[in-house]
Structure formats: C-alpha cells, structure tokens
C-alpha positions as CSV (number, residue, x, y, z in Angstrom):
1,M,-26.4,1.1,-1.3
2,S,-29.2,-1.4,-0.7
3,K,-29.6,-2.3,3.0
4,T,-30.3,-5.9,2.0
5,A,-27.3,-6.3,-0.3
6,F,-24.2,-6.0,1.9
7,T,-22.5,-3.9,4.6
8,P,-18.8,-2.9,4.2
9,I,-16.7,-2.1,7.2
10,L,-13.3,-0.4,6.8
11,L,-10.6,-0.5,9.5
12,G,-8.4,2.6,9.4
13,S,-8.7,6.3,8.8
14,D,-5.9,7.0,6.3
15,F,-5.8,7.7,2.6
16,N,-6.4,4.1,1.8
17,C,-9.5,4.1,3.9
18,Y,-10.9,7.2,2.3
19,G,-10.1,5.9,-1.2
20,M,-12.0,2.7,-0.5
21,A,-14.9,4.6,1.0
22,R,-14.9,6.9,-2.0
23,S,-14.9,4.0,-4.4
24,L,-17.9,2.4,-2.6
25,Y,-19.8,5.8,-2.4
26,E,-19.2,6.4,-6.1
27,K,-20.8,3.0,-6.9
28,Y,-23.5,2.7,-4.3
29,G,-24.2,6.2,-3.0
30,Q,-24.1,5.5,0.8
31,P,-21.6,6.5,3.5
32,V,-19.3,3.7,4.7
33,K,-18.7,2.7,8.4
34,A,-15.1,2.7,9.5
35,Y,-13.4,1.9,12.8
36,A,-9.9,3.1,13.9
37,E,-7.8,4.0,16.9
38,V,-7.1,7.6,15.8
39,Q,-8.6,9.9,13.2
40,L,-6.2,10.9,10.4
41,A,-6.5,13.9,8.1
42,P,-8.0,12.1,5.0
43,T,-11.2,11.1,6.9
44,R,-11.8,14.5,8.6
45,F,-14.8,16.6,7.7
46,T,-16.3,14.0,5.3
47,K,-19.8,12.8,4.8
48,I,-18.9,9.5,3.1
49,V,-17.0,7.9,6.0
50,D,-18.8,7.3,9.3
51,L,-15.8,6.9,11.5
52,E,-15.9,5.6,15.1
53,L,-12.8,5.7,17.2
54,I,-11.9,2.9,19.6
55,P,-9.0,3.3,22.1
56,G,-6.2,0.7,21.6
57,F,-7.9,-0.6,18.4
58,S,-4.6,-1.0,16.5
59,E,-3.4,-4.1,18.3
60,D,-4.3,-7.0,20.5
61,P,-5.8,-7.6,23.0
62,E,-7.8,-4.4,22.6
63,W,-8.5,-5.1,19.0
64,I,-10.1,-8.5,19.3
65,Q,-12.0,-7.4,22.4
66,A,-13.5,-4.6,20.4
67,M,-14.2,-6.9,17.5
68,R,-16.1,-9.3,19.7
69,K,-18.4,-6.4,20.6
70,L,-18.8,-5.5,17.0
71,K,-19.7,-9.1,16.2
72,Q,-22.6,-8.8,18.6
73,K,-23.6,-5.5,16.9
74,Y,-23.6,-7.0,13.4
75,A,-24.7,-10.6,14.1
76,S,-28.3,-9.7,13.3
77,H,-27.4,-8.5,9.8
78,H,-28.6,-11.0,7.2
79,E,-26.6,-9.6,4.3
80,P,-22.8,-10.1,4.0
81,V,-20.8,-7.8,6.3
82,I,-17.4,-7.4,4.6
83,L,-14.4,-6.5,6.7
84,I,-11.7,-4.6,4.9
85,G,-8.4,-3.7,6.6
86,C,-6.7,-0.5,5.3
87,G,-3.3,-1.1,6.8
88,D,-0.8,-3.9,7.4
89,G,-1.7,-4.2,11.0
90,Y,-5.4,-4.5,10.4
91,A,-5.0,-7.0,7.6
92,E,-2.8,-9.2,9.8
93,L,-5.2,-8.9,12.7
94,I,-8.2,-9.9,10.6
95,S,-6.3,-12.9,9.3
96,K,-5.1,-13.9,12.7
97,H,-8.6,-14.0,14.1
98,K,-10.4,-15.0,11.0
99,S,-11.8,-18.3,12.4
100,E,-13.4,-16.4,15.3
101,L,-14.7,-13.6,13.1
102,E,-16.0,-15.3,9.9
103,D,-19.3,-16.5,11.4
104,V,-20.4,-12.9,11.3
105,F,-17.9,-11.1,9.0
106,V,-16.7,-11.8,5.5
107,C,-12.9,-11.9,5.9
108,P,-11.3,-11.8,2.4
109,Y,-7.8,-12.7,3.6
110,V,-5.4,-15.6,3.4
111,D,-4.7,-17.8,6.4
112,Y,-2.5,-16.3,9.1
113,S,0.4,-18.6,8.4
114,L,0.6,-17.3,4.8
115,I,0.1,-13.7,5.7
116,R,2.9,-14.0,8.3
117,Q,5.2,-15.5,5.6
118,L,4.4,-12.9,3.0
119,N,4.5,-9.9,5.4
120,S,8.0,-10.7,6.4
121,K,10.3,-9.5,3.6
122,E,12.8,-12.1,4.4
123,N,10.3,-14.9,4.0
124,F,8.8,-13.2,0.9
125,Y,12.1,-13.3,-0.8
126,Q,12.4,-17.0,0.0
127,T,9.0,-17.4,-1.6
128,C,10.2,-15.4,-4.7
129,D,13.0,-18.0,-5.1
130,Q,10.5,-20.8,-5.2
131,Y,8.5,-19.1,-7.9
132,N,11.4,-17.6,-9.9
133,L,10.4,-14.0,-9.2
134,P,13.3,-11.6,-9.5
135,Y,14.3,-9.4,-6.5
136,P,17.4,-7.5,-5.5
137,K,20.4,-9.3,-4.2
138,T,19.8,-9.6,-0.5
139,Q,21.6,-10.3,2.8
140,I,19.8,-10.7,6.2
141,I,21.0,-8.9,9.3
142,S,19.7,-10.2,12.6
143,R,19.6,-8.7,16.1
144,E,21.8,-11.6,17.3
145,M,24.5,-10.6,14.7
146,Y,24.4,-7.0,15.9
147,E,24.6,-8.0,19.6
148,S,27.5,-10.5,19.0
149,G,29.9,-7.6,18.7
150,E,31.3,-9.0,15.5
151,P,31.9,-6.4,12.8
152,L,28.9,-6.2,10.4
153,T,29.9,-6.5,6.8
154,Q,28.0,-6.3,3.5
155,P,28.8,-7.8,0.2
156,F,27.5,-5.1,-2.1
157,G,29.1,-1.8,-3.1
158,Y,27.7,1.4,-1.7
159,P,25.1,2.7,-1.9
160,V,23.0,-0.1,-0.4
161,A,19.4,-0.3,0.7
162,L,18.4,-1.2,4.3
163,K,14.8,-1.8,5.5
164,P,13.0,-3.8,8.2
165,T,11.6,-7.2,7.4
166,N,8.7,-6.7,9.8
167,S,6.7,-3.6,8.7
168,V,4.1,-4.0,11.5
169,E,6.8,-4.0,14.2
170,W,8.6,-1.1,12.5
171,L,5.6,1.2,13.1
172,D,6.4,1.2,16.9
173,V,10.1,2.0,16.5
174,H,11.1,5.6,16.8
175,F,14.4,7.5,16.7
176,E,15.9,10.6,15.1
177,G,16.5,9.9,11.5
178,R,14.1,7.0,11.3
179,K,12.9,6.3,7.7
180,K,10.7,3.7,6.1
181,A,13.8,2.6,4.2
182,F,17.4,3.8,4.1
183,V,19.8,4.3,1.2
184,I,23.2,4.0,2.9
185,K,26.3,5.5,1.3
186,S,29.2,4.5,3.5
187,A,30.4,1.9,6.0
188,A,30.2,4.4,8.9
189,E,26.6,5.3,8.1
190,F,25.8,1.6,7.8
191,K,27.1,0.8,11.3
192,D,25.4,3.9,12.8
193,I,22.0,3.1,11.3
194,V,21.9,-0.5,12.3
195,G,22.9,0.4,15.8
196,K,20.1,3.0,16.1
197,I,17.6,0.5,14.8
198,Y,18.4,-2.2,17.3
199,D,19.1,0.1,20.2
200,N,15.6,1.6,19.9
201,G,13.7,-1.6,20.3
202,Y,13.5,-3.3,16.9
203,H,13.9,-7.1,17.3
204,S,13.2,-8.6,13.9
205,D,15.7,-9.0,11.0
206,L,16.8,-6.3,8.6
207,I,17.0,-6.6,4.9
208,L,20.2,-5.4,3.3
209,Q,20.0,-5.1,-0.5
210,D,22.0,-4.2,-3.6
211,F,20.7,-0.8,-4.5
212,I,19.1,-0.8,-7.9
213,P,20.2,2.4,-9.7
214,G,17.7,5.0,-10.9
215,D,15.2,7.4,-9.5
216,D,11.5,7.3,-8.7
217,S,10.5,6.9,-12.3
218,N,12.0,3.4,-12.4
219,M,9.5,2.2,-9.9
220,R,6.3,0.3,-10.7
221,V,3.3,-0.6,-8.5
222,L,0.8,-3.3,-9.1
223,N,-2.6,-3.8,-7.5
224,A,-4.5,-7.1,-7.9
225,Y,-7.7,-8.6,-6.6
226,V,-7.9,-12.4,-6.3
227,D,-11.4,-14.0,-5.8
228,K,-12.5,-16.5,-3.2
229,H,-11.7,-19.3,-5.6
230,H,-8.0,-18.1,-5.8
231,H,-8.4,-16.7,-9.4
232,V,-6.9,-13.3,-10.2
233,K,-9.8,-11.1,-11.5
234,M,-8.1,-7.7,-11.8
235,M,-4.6,-6.4,-12.2
236,C,-3.7,-2.7,-12.5
237,L,-0.2,-1.5,-13.0
238,G,1.0,2.0,-12.2
239,H,4.2,3.9,-13.1
240,P,5.2,6.1,-10.2
241,L,6.7,9.4,-11.4
242,L,7.4,10.9,-8.0
243,E,7.8,9.7,-4.4
244,D,7.5,11.5,-1.0
245,C,10.9,12.7,0.1
246,A,10.1,13.2,3.9
247,P,12.2,10.7,5.9
248,S,9.1,9.1,7.6
249,A,7.3,8.7,4.3
250,I,10.1,7.7,1.8
251,G,8.7,5.3,-0.7
252,N,5.1,6.6,-0.6
253,Y,4.1,7.5,-4.1
254,V,2.7,10.9,-4.8
255,A,2.3,10.7,-8.6
256,I,1.3,7.6,-10.6
257,L,0.7,7.2,-14.3
258,P,-1.2,4.1,-15.4
259,E,0.8,1.6,-17.4
260,Y,0.1,-1.7,-19.2
261,N,2.6,-4.6,-19.2
262,Q,1.3,-8.1,-19.9
263,T,4.6,-9.7,-19.0
264,I,4.4,-8.4,-15.5
265,Y,0.7,-9.2,-15.3
266,D,1.3,-12.8,-16.3
267,Q,4.2,-13.3,-13.9
268,I,2.3,-12.0,-10.9
269,Q,-0.9,-13.7,-11.8
270,T,0.8,-17.1,-11.9
271,F,2.4,-16.5,-8.5
272,L,-0.8,-15.4,-6.8
273,E,-2.8,-18.3,-8.1
274,E,-0.1,-20.9,-7.3
275,I,0.1,-19.8,-3.7
276,K,-3.8,-19.8,-3.5
277,F,-4.0,-16.1,-2.6
278,T,-7.3,-14.4,-1.7
279,G,-8.2,-10.8,-1.6
280,Y,-6.2,-7.6,-2.4
281,A,-2.5,-7.6,-3.1
282,N,-0.2,-4.6,-3.8
283,F,3.4,-5.1,-5.2
284,D,6.3,-2.6,-5.4
285,M,9.0,-3.3,-7.9
286,K,11.8,-1.4,-9.7
287,Y,13.2,-1.7,-13.2
288,D,16.9,-2.7,-13.2
289,V,18.6,-1.2,-16.3
290,R,21.6,-3.6,-15.6
291,D,19.6,-6.7,-16.7
292,G,16.3,-5.4,-18.0
293,S,14.2,-7.0,-15.3
294,F,11.6,-5.6,-12.8
295,K,12.7,-6.7,-9.4
296,L,10.1,-7.1,-6.6
297,F,10.6,-5.3,-3.3
298,E,7.6,-6.4,-1.4
299,I,4.0,-7.5,-1.3
300,N,1.4,-5.7,0.8
301,L,-1.6,-7.9,1.6
302,R,-4.0,-5.0,1.3
303,Q,-4.6,-2.1,-1.0
304,G,-1.8,0.5,-1.1
305,R,-1.9,4.0,0.2
306,S,-2.0,5.3,-3.4
307,S,-4.2,2.6,-4.8
308,F,-7.1,5.0,-5.6
309,F,-5.3,5.4,-8.9
310,V,-7.0,2.1,-9.8
311,T,-10.5,3.5,-9.3
312,L,-9.5,6.8,-11.0
313,N,-8.7,4.8,-14.1
314,G,-12.0,3.0,-14.2
315,Y,-11.5,-0.2,-12.3
316,N,-13.4,0.5,-9.0
317,L,-11.0,-1.0,-6.5
318,A,-13.5,-1.5,-3.6
319,D,-16.2,-3.1,-5.8
320,W,-14.3,-6.3,-6.6
321,V,-14.7,-7.7,-3.1
322,V,-18.4,-6.7,-3.2
323,Q,-19.0,-8.4,-6.5
324,D,-17.1,-11.5,-5.2
325,Y,-18.7,-12.0,-1.8
326,A,-22.0,-10.1,-1.8
327,F,-23.2,-10.9,-5.4
328,D,-21.0,-13.9,-6.2
329,V,-20.6,-13.0,-9.9
330,L,-16.8,-13.1,-10.4
331,K,-16.4,-16.8,-10.9
332,D,-17.1,-16.8,-14.6
333,R,-15.5,-13.5,-15.4
334,T,-12.3,-13.3,-17.3
335,T,-9.3,-11.5,-15.7
336,V,-9.2,-7.7,-16.3
337,Y,-5.7,-6.6,-17.4
338,A,-6.0,-2.8,-16.9
339,N,-4.7,0.2,-18.8
340,Q,-4.7,-1.2,-22.4
341,D,-6.3,2.0,-23.8
342,T,-3.9,4.9,-23.3
343,S,-6.6,7.4,-24.3
344,K,-8.4,6.7,-21.1
345,Y,-5.5,7.3,-18.8
346,Y,-5.8,9.4,-15.7
347,L,-2.8,10.7,-13.7
348,W,-3.2,10.2,-9.9
349,L,-1.6,12.9,-7.7
350,G,-1.0,13.0,-4.0
351,V,0.6,16.4,-4.2
352,S,-0.3,19.7,-5.9
353,V,0.2,20.1,-9.7
354,S,2.9,22.7,-9.0
355,V,4.9,20.3,-6.8
356,F,4.7,17.6,-9.4
357,K,5.8,19.9,-12.2
358,Q,8.8,21.2,-10.2
359,Y,10.1,17.9,-8.8
360,A,9.2,15.0,-11.1
361,K,12.0,13.9,-13.4
362,D,11.9,15.7,-16.7
363,N,11.4,12.8,-19.2
364,A,8.9,11.5,-21.7
365,D,6.7,10.1,-18.9
366,K,6.4,13.5,-17.3
367,Q,5.5,15.0,-20.6
368,T,2.7,12.4,-20.9
369,A,1.5,13.3,-17.4
370,L,1.5,17.0,-18.2
371,K,-0.6,16.4,-21.3
372,L,-3.1,14.6,-19.1
373,I,-3.1,17.5,-16.7
374,D,-3.8,19.9,-19.6
375,R,-6.7,17.7,-20.6
376,H,-8.0,17.6,-17.0
377,Q,-7.4,13.9,-16.9
378,Y,-6.0,13.7,-13.4
379,G,-7.3,13.5,-9.8
380,T,-6.4,12.9,-6.2
381,T,-7.8,10.6,-3.5
382,F,-8.7,13.4,-1.1
383,W,-10.6,15.9,-3.3
384,Y,-13.8,14.4,-4.3
385,A,-16.6,16.3,-6.1
386,K,-19.4,14.7,-4.0
387,D,-17.6,15.3,-0.7
388,R,-16.4,18.9,-1.0
389,N,-16.8,21.5,1.7
390,L,-14.8,24.5,3.0
391,K,-13.1,22.5,5.8
392,R,-11.9,19.8,3.4
393,W,-10.7,22.4,1.0
394,A,-8.7,24.2,3.8
395,L,-7.3,20.8,4.9
396,M,-6.2,20.0,1.4
397,K,-4.5,23.3,1.1
398,W,-2.7,22.7,4.4
399,M,-1.6,19.2,3.3
400,F,-0.3,20.5,0.0
401,H,1.5,23.3,1.7
402,N,3.3,20.8,4.0
403,Y,4.3,18.7,1.0
404,S,5.7,21.8,-0.7
405,K,7.8,22.6,2.4
406,N,9.0,19.0,2.7
407,F,10.1,18.8,-0.9
408,A,11.9,22.1,-0.6
409,K,13.7,20.8,2.5
410,Y,14.4,17.1,1.7
411,F,14.3,16.6,-2.1
412,V,17.9,17.7,-2.9
413,M,19.2,16.1,0.4
414,N,17.8,12.7,-0.6
415,K,19.3,13.0,-4.1
416,E,22.9,13.7,-2.9
C-alpha cells in the first residue's frame, strides 16, 4: 500500500473488521490500523490488523475524546485517511460527529438524521412505505404501552417475530434468554418476553411482526456500495443456507451461496439513490412463499458480519471506498451487478464443512454448495493463506468446536 495514496482506519475488532482488513491486504499488501475497545477472536494473532485498544471506545464521550486525539495524530497526513466503522455503534458515532471529523478523516457515511432514521427499524419501515418496498406486517410496541398495565395484544397468528427497533441500545440489555430476535409461539411467551425486555433496561420500541414461514434457506442478504455522488456502484446478493442457532447470535449467517437477482438489485438501487445514500449498506430479507415477494427486515449502514462473501466472490468489498475517495475513479463506472457467472461462485462458510453438511437444509441449494466444496470453491473470513500461523489455526479449531457444540445444543430446540 503506497504511503502517499491513502490510509484506511477500521473501528472494531470483529469478523467484519478482519474481513475488511483482509480485503485491503489482498489488494495493497499492507497491514491495516484498527481501533477498538476490546479485542475479539477474529483479530487475534494476526499480522494484517494492527489493533490498538482504547478504554471506553464504544460510546461517547470517551469515543469522541479519543477521536480528537487521533485527529491530532493523523492531521499531518497528506493522503486521504478513510474511517470505516465495522459495527452499528461505530457507524452511528462517525455519522454523529462527521462535521467535526471530516477536516482530517474521510467519513463515507450519511448525515446523522438519516442514519438515525434508518437504524431504527420502526422508522425504516415507514421509509419502506414511502418507496413501496415490501416488509412483513408490523405492529409497534412501546415501553409506555407495557407500563400502562393494559393487556398487550397482537393481530397476527402465532408464531410471531419480535425484535428491538434500536439495535445499538439492545447491545447493552442483558437477561437470561436474551436473543437478537425472538420467534414467539404463544400468548404467555409473548407476555413473558416483553416483560423481561423492558424490566431489564430497554427503553425504545419493539417491532412485532407477522412471521414469514420457512427456514434459513428463504433468507437473502444484499451488500451495496454507494459512491460520494449517491450512485450505486456495486451490489452483491447472497443466499444464506444456514444461520447461527445460539440465542445471542440468532440471525447471524454461517453459510452463504452467491446469487443473482436483477429485480432485487433494481429495487434496492432505486431506493438507495432516491434517499441519496452514501457508503456501505447491508440488507436482510426473506422470501415469502405466500405472495412470492422478498420482504425486507432491516438495513445495516455498514458492511455485514458475513460480508466477506462479497470479496470471496471477486468484488473486493473494502476497495470500493478506496477507489471512490482515494483515487476518485468511480464516477464514470457503471454499476456492478454481482454473481451473473455461476461458474465463478464461491461458498462462504462461518462454520466447519462438517457442521454445514449436517445442519443445512437438504435441498438443491445445498447440493450446489456441496459441489463447490468438492471443487474447493469455498472459504471463510478467518482462515487466510497469507495470515496463517499455529495460534490462528488453534483459535479456528476452538471456534469451530464451539459452533459444533452450539448446533448440537440449540439447533433442534430452535426448530421446535
């Protein structure tokens, strides 16, 4: 990586951070600087991420105080210093303080008012209404409704889906049985879960939704990059074949097959360009067999945890922001609609091959994935040929062992 071209800075230490660092290292051959509050497993024992830990770095006021010091450190750099948040909290913090930071840092994020609107699932669904984007039938539950003492009712038949509107606030809420999202099967369970959520310090609204039938293989995930002129330059669709089943990680994909769907691409591109989006976006959606539509669940205003599947399939995820802000060459490029050549597909895995084979739904898509495995057209975020060592190998084995235990413990339970 040329010292005079650009300097990338990653905020975080998770799989997303490692995947972005790996993408940059693959293209430019230099380690990437990262800052975080704690060190997570994906960025341990690596030569490609230079991680510095800062106490309290996950929220204000410690975050902005630390960033002011980093401004002084990087102020003398003449090349673009590109700030990339690898989590919801970091993306929101960058956007919140963008006006103070952007004299030193490139901040490829929308304004704070829009990021707040889109980060709230409740407001996101209102935005979907404006742009005719399908999403599951939804009812909002507020803390005031719960504290009023009036019986909580829901208009959908069981099962129903329940999740927090504020994903950043949800990170600080803890209780036995806490999940990223709940599938509730009875009125008694509904009352119990809502009570636990609000009694343990959550203040924002909850989203109650009609549960779309079908398993993990009905999900889709889309990653997009929108340039500084608000034009979509890359879209990459993935077909999740298996999700994490541990309660704290439900909804995290652990196997993704690339997929091409121009109808989805066109729909999301129109939306992003009309709202004048900038930067990375990650959408989760599910196919509803009842009406043949893909219904949106949420937008993440950053790369997803599993988004390395984009780079794995030939569309280097981290380099789009570099080409945009460091080299300014995206303006005249046409939009890349990924995965049109099925012969070049690579299966992305977040678990071992054996776990995938045992727990993924046995269908045509799984058979396609197994053929890719047989042809060695698969990979993970963590295990990188240019960053292998004995400690990372042992850490990978430990992580895969834990996945195996969790699937053995929770998989059947979650399907009941």
